[in-house]
C-alpha positions as CSV (number, residue, x, y, z in Angstrom):
1,M,50.7,27.7,61.9
2,G,52.8,25.7,58.9
3,S,55.2,26.7,56.4
4,V,55.4,27.6,53.0
5,T,57.1,24.3,51.9
6,D,53.5,22.3,53.9
7,E,51.4,24.4,51.8
8,V,52.6,24.2,48.9
9,W,52.9,20.3,49.0
10,R,49.4,20.4,50.3
11,L,48.1,22.3,47.5
12,N,50.0,19.4,45.6
13,L,48.7,16.9,47.3
14,D,45.0,18.3,46.5
15,S,45.6,19.0,42.3
16,L,46.9,15.3,42.5
17,Q,43.8,13.9,44.1
18,S,41.7,15.5,42.3
19,S,43.4,14.7,39.2
20,I,42.9,11.2,40.5
21,K,38.9,10.9,41.0
22,E,38.5,12.8,37.3
23,N,40.8,9.7,35.9
24,E,39.2,7.7,37.8
25,Y,35.8,8.5,36.5
26,V,36.7,9.2,33.1
27,L,37.7,4.7,32.9
28,K,34.6,3.5,34.8
29,E,33.4,6.2,31.8
30,S,34.7,4.3,28.9
31,L,35.9,0.7,30.1
32,I,34.2,-1.6,32.5
33,L,36.1,-4.6,34.1
34,N,33.4,-7.2,34.5
35,Q,35.7,-10.0,36.1
36,I,38.1,-12.5,35.7
37,Y,37.6,-16.1,36.5
38,P,38.4,-18.5,37.5
39,N,40.3,-17.4,39.6
40,P,42.4,-18.7,41.0
41,F,43.3,-20.8,37.8
42,S,45.0,-23.0,36.6
43,N,45.4,-24.2,33.2
44,S,43.6,-21.2,31.5
45,I,41.5,-17.9,32.9
46,T,38.4,-15.7,30.6
47,I,39.1,-11.8,31.4
48,E,35.8,-9.7,30.4
49,Y,35.0,-6.4,30.2
50,K,32.5,-4.2,28.5
51,L,33.4,-0.8,26.4
52,K,31.0,1.3,25.9
53,K,33.4,3.8,23.7
54,P,35.1,2.6,20.5
55,V,38.9,2.6,21.7
56,E,42.4,0.4,21.9
57,V,42.7,-1.7,24.4
58,T,45.9,-3.7,25.9
59,I,46.2,-6.3,28.7
60,S,49.1,-7.1,29.7
61,I,49.6,-9.8,32.2
62,Y,52.2,-9.4,34.8
63,N,54.2,-11.9,37.2
64,H,55.1,-10.5,40.7
65,L,57.8,-9.5,40.2
66,G,57.0,-6.9,37.8
67,Q,57.8,-8.9,34.4
68,K,55.7,-8.8,31.4
69,V,54.4,-12.8,31.1
70,K,52.0,-12.2,28.3
71,G,50.4,-9.2,25.8
72,I,46.8,-8.5,24.0
73,T,46.2,-5.5,22.4
74,E,42.1,-5.3,21.3
75,R,41.7,-3.0,18.8
76,K,38.3,-0.5,17.9
77,S,35.7,-2.9,19.7
78,V,32.6,-2.1,21.8
79,G,30.5,-3.4,23.9
80,Q,31.4,-7.2,26.0
81,Q,34.5,-8.0,24.9
82,K,35.4,-11.6,26.6
83,I,38.9,-13.0,26.1
84,E,40.3,-16.8,26.8
85,W,44.1,-16.8,27.5
86,S,45.3,-20.2,28.4
87,C,48.7,-20.5,30.3
88,K,49.7,-23.8,30.8
89,E,53.4,-23.1,30.8
90,L,53.2,-20.0,33.7
91,P,54.2,-21.3,36.8
92,V,52.2,-21.2,40.2
93,G,52.3,-17.4,41.6
94,I,50.1,-14.8,41.8
95,Y,49.8,-12.6,38.5
96,F,48.6,-9.0,37.8
97,C,45.9,-8.8,34.7
98,V,46.5,-4.5,33.7
99,L,43.5,-3.5,30.7
100,K,44.7,-0.3,29.8
101,T,43.0,2.4,27.3
102,N,43.9,6.2,26.4
103,K,41.5,7.3,29.0
104,G,43.2,4.8,31.7
105,I,44.2,1.8,33.9
106,Q,42.7,-1.4,35.6
107,T,44.5,-4.2,37.5
108,T,43.4,-7.3,39.2
109,K,45.3,-9.5,41.0
110,M,44.9,-13.5,39.8
111,I,46.1,-16.7,41.7
112,K,47.7,-19.1,39.5
113,S,47.0,-22.7,41.4
């Protein structure tokens, strides 16, 4: 039989997992990250996503150290969206594209070659 502490942790973990699943569903209902191409990329990259509802989208690019190298804010657009980003100045390496709305966050790994 587990201790009281084990039961409290189990309850908190179950609650957290349920909350994560609900947030994933809400995010999928409002934002779909279609593709990022080409990946690997060299001089520029295209980020495509679709919004089902009018929300503000913040797109941030981070390097492998977690440092923000670019920030883009798109305001209240609906439907298919496409952003082309010229990134010639970035060194070769691994980057992360983070799309954020008030409903959640999606992250995708990108490789600059």
